[in-house]
N, C-alpha and C positions, 0 to 999 in steps of 0.2 A: 799368369795361374800363381791361387795363391798359395803360400806356403803350406808343408805337409803337416809344417809344426803347432799347425792352429792358432800360431798368432792373428788370420786374419790381417796382416800386409801381405804382398806377394811376397813371392821367391825370389824375383832379384834383390827387394827394399830389406827380407830376413836374412835367410839361412845359406842363400847362394854365397854373399859377401864371406863367411866362412867356410863355403868350398871352396872356392878362391884362392885364401890365404887369409887372411883377417884372423887377427885372433879373439878369441869370445871373449868379454868383457865379463860376465861369471858362471857359476858352473853351470844355471837353467839357461843363459845361453848356448852353450856346450853340447849340454843336454838335448833341449830342440833341435836341432843343428845335429848333432848324430841319430836323433828318430830321424829327421830328413834325410839321410845320408840310407837309413836301413831305408823309410820308401824306395826310395829310389834306384837302389842298390849300386852305391857306391864304396864299396870296401878300401878304397885306397885314402878316403880322405879318415874312414870310422878309424885302420889301424892306423894310422898320422895320428890322431887324437886318444888316441886306447895308450898309458902310461906302462910305459917296456919293464916292469917288475912285474908286469902280469900282462900282455896285450900276447892274444893268440896266433894258430893260424885260424885266416878265417875264413871260408870257405859261406855265397851267400845264393849256390844255386837252389836249397831250398828254401826262404824266405817269403815268410808268408808276405801279402796282399798289407800293411801299413794303412786302415783307412784311420785313426784320429788317436791324437795324444792329449791327455789329458793330466798337467802338474798339481800336485796337490799341493809341496809344500818344497822352496829350495831354503838355500841361505849358503854360508862359508863364512868360516871366521879364520884371519890369518890367512892360512893357505891351503885350509883345510874343508872341504863345500861337501853338502848335499844335495841330493834332490829325489824328493817321493814322486816316483807318477803309476798313471794305468794308461797304457798301449791298447789301443785293440788291434787282430786284426781278423783278418780271412784268410781259408784255411781248409782250402777241402770243400769247397759252400758252405762253412759254422765259420759262427765267427765267435775268436775267444779273448782273454785279456793277460796280459799280463803287468801285474804289479811288484813295483820291484823301489827299493828305497837308493841309488844311486849312492857311489863315490868317488872325490873329486880331489886329487891336490893338483894345486897350483906350483912350477918348478921352473926356474927364471922368467916368470912374469905369464907364463904359460900355463891354461888350465887344461887336465889329465883326466878322462874317465881311467880308477883304479879298478871299480870292482862294484860289485850289485850284489841284493840279498831281496831273494823275494818277500811278497808282503802279500798277506789276503785283499 
C-alpha cells in the first residue's frame, strides 16, 4: 500500500515508522505522518504529536475521507517550524480542500504540532 501522505513510498517505509514510535526528523515529516494518521483514523497518534499547550479533545467520528496531500512549503529554524499544505478530502460525495499554514515546535528533540492558520 502506498503511504497516504503522497510520498510515493510504501506506508511501511514511510509514515508507519512514526506511527510506531520513531521520532519525525522535520516538521514536514511530522505533518505527513499526521495527515496519514487522519486518513487512517489514528486519533492516539494525533494527540501524542499535538503539543500539550494546544492539545484538544479529538473525535474522529466525522472524519472525512482524506484523498490527497500537497505540501507547498516547509522549513524550520531552531526549534520552530512551519508547513504550508493543501489537503483534499471527500465528504458527502463532494470534494473539499483544507489549506493551512501549520506551526510546530521542537521540545526535547521531538517535533510537535502547535496550531494552524487556514489559508486560501
